[in-house]
C-alpha positions as CSV (number, residue, x, y, z in Angstrom):
1,X,0.2,-2.4,14.6
2,X,-0.6,1.2,13.7
3,X,-2.9,2.7,11.1
4,X,-3.0,6.4,10.1
5,X,-5.9,7.6,8.0
6,X,-6.0,10.9,6.2
7,X,-7.5,12.7,3.2
8,X,-10.9,13.6,4.4
9,X,-12.5,17.0,3.8
10,X,-15.3,18.7,2.1
11,X,-16.4,17.8,-1.4
12,X,-19.3,18.7,-3.6
13,X,-21.9,16.2,-4.8
14,X,-20.5,14.3,-7.8
15,X,-16.9,15.1,-6.9
16,X,-14.0,13.0,-5.9
17,X,-11.8,12.4,-2.9
18,X,-9.0,10.0,-2.1
19,X,-8.4,8.7,1.4
20,X,-5.1,7.1,2.5
21,X,-4.4,4.6,5.2
22,X,-0.7,4.2,6.2
23,X,0.0,0.9,8.0
24,X,2.9,-0.2,10.1
25,X,3.8,-3.1,12.2
26,X,2.5,-6.1,10.2
27,X,2.9,-7.9,7.0
28,X,0.2,-6.8,4.6
29,X,-0.1,-10.2,2.9
30,X,-1.3,-11.8,6.1
31,X,-3.8,-9.0,7.0
32,X,-6.9,-7.6,5.5
33,X,-7.4,-3.8,5.6
34,X,-10.8,-2.3,5.4
35,X,-12.5,1.1,5.3
36,X,-15.5,1.6,7.6
37,X,-17.6,4.6,7.9
38,X,-20.1,5.9,10.5
39,X,-22.6,8.7,9.8
40,X,-24.2,10.6,12.6
41,X,-26.9,8.5,14.3
42,X,-26.1,5.5,12.2
43,X,-24.2,2.2,12.8
44,X,-20.7,1.7,11.5
45,X,-20.7,0.0,8.1
46,X,-18.0,-1.7,6.1
47,X,-17.3,0.2,2.9
48,X,-14.5,-1.6,1.2
49,X,-11.8,-4.2,1.9
50,X,-8.5,-5.4,0.4
51,X,-6.4,-8.5,1.3
52,X,-4.0,-11.1,-0.1
53,X,-1.5,-8.4,-1.2
54,X,-4.2,-6.6,-3.1
55,X,-5.6,-9.5,-5.0
56,X,-8.8,-9.7,-3.1
57,X,-11.2,-6.7,-2.8
58,X,-14.8,-6.2,-1.8
59,X,-17.3,-3.4,-1.6
60,X,-20.6,-2.6,0.0
61,X,-23.5,-2.3,-2.3
62,X,-23.8,1.4,-1.5
63,X,-20.4,2.3,-3.0
64,X,-19.9,-0.4,-5.6
65,X,-19.0,1.1,-8.9
66,X,-18.1,4.5,-7.4
67,X,-15.4,3.7,-4.9
68,X,-12.1,1.9,-5.6
69,X,-9.8,0.4,-3.0
70,X,-6.1,-0.2,-3.9
71,X,-2.8,-0.8,-2.1
72,X,0.8,0.4,-2.6
73,X,2.7,-2.3,-0.8
74,X,6.0,-0.5,-1.1
75,X,4.5,2.4,0.8
76,X,2.4,0.3,3.1
77,X,-0.6,2.4,2.1
78,X,-4.1,1.5,1.2
79,X,-6.2,4.1,-0.7
80,X,-9.9,4.6,-1.1
81,X,-10.7,6.5,-4.2
82,X,-14.2,8.0,-3.9
83,X,-15.9,9.1,-7.1
84,X,-19.4,10.4,-7.8
85,X,-19.9,11.1,-4.1
86,X,-23.4,11.6,-2.7
87,X,-24.7,13.3,0.4
88,X,-25.2,9.9,2.0
89,X,-21.4,9.3,1.8
90,X,-20.9,11.9,4.5
91,X,-19.4,10.2,7.5
92,X,-16.3,9.6,9.6
93,X,-14.1,7.1,7.6
94,X,-11.8,4.8,9.5
95,X,-9.4,2.1,8.4
96,X,-8.9,-1.1,10.3
97,X,-7.0,-4.3,10.0
98,X,-7.2,-7.9,11.1
99,X,-5.3,-11.1,10.4
100,X,-6.7,-12.7,7.3
101,X,-4.5,-15.8,7.0
102,X,-2.0,-17.8,9.0
103,X,0.1,-21.0,8.7
104,X,-1.3,-24.1,10.4
105,X,1.5,-26.6,10.0
106,X,1.8,-27.0,6.2
107,X,-1.6,-25.5,5.6
108,X,-2.6,-21.9,5.0
109,X,-5.8,-21.0,6.8
110,X,-7.7,-18.1,5.2
111,X,-10.3,-16.2,7.2
112,X,-11.5,-14.0,4.3
113,X,-12.3,-10.9,6.4
114,X,-13.2,-9.0,3.3
115,X,-16.2,-11.3,2.6
116,X,-18.5,-9.6,5.1
117,X,-16.4,-6.9,6.7
118,X,-17.6,-7.7,10.2
119,X,-16.4,-5.0,12.6
120,X,-15.2,-7.2,15.5
121,X,-13.0,-9.2,13.2
122,X,-10.8,-6.2,12.6
123,X,-8.7,-5.9,15.7
124,X,-6.7,-2.8,15.0
125,X,-8.2,0.6,14.1
126,X,-6.8,4.0,13.1
127,X,-8.4,7.3,13.9
128,X,-11.1,8.5,11.6
129,X,-11.1,11.2,9.0
130,X,-14.3,13.2,8.2
131,X,-15.7,13.3,4.8
132,X,-18.5,15.9,4.2
133,X,-20.4,15.9,0.9
134,X,-22.4,19.0,0.2
135,X,-24.2,20.8,-2.7
């Protein structure tokens, strides 16, 4: 399993930026992919998550209404569209993935990693990309 994040950079307050996470080595329908961020001196937080082939998404309260997560399954890529950015969005953004469902006999077991975006439930991580919001 490999994840490659890109798209970070400098952006002005109120501007937009799109991050990309290219995934390889797993079936996206069985895995959840999330964006996390970590600002200097702060704990890592889950920002947004997508699973079930793109049908399930979630957002932290701090970005809801401003950020949009989407997936292009043909390109094995998950995007994070960041609009109306604020200085507090400055952080290193990383994408991560974990198994979200599996077959147990004839049953499908769903873990719903996107519900709470708990860090340790995402087993595989890509490198981070820095986003800096300035005036």
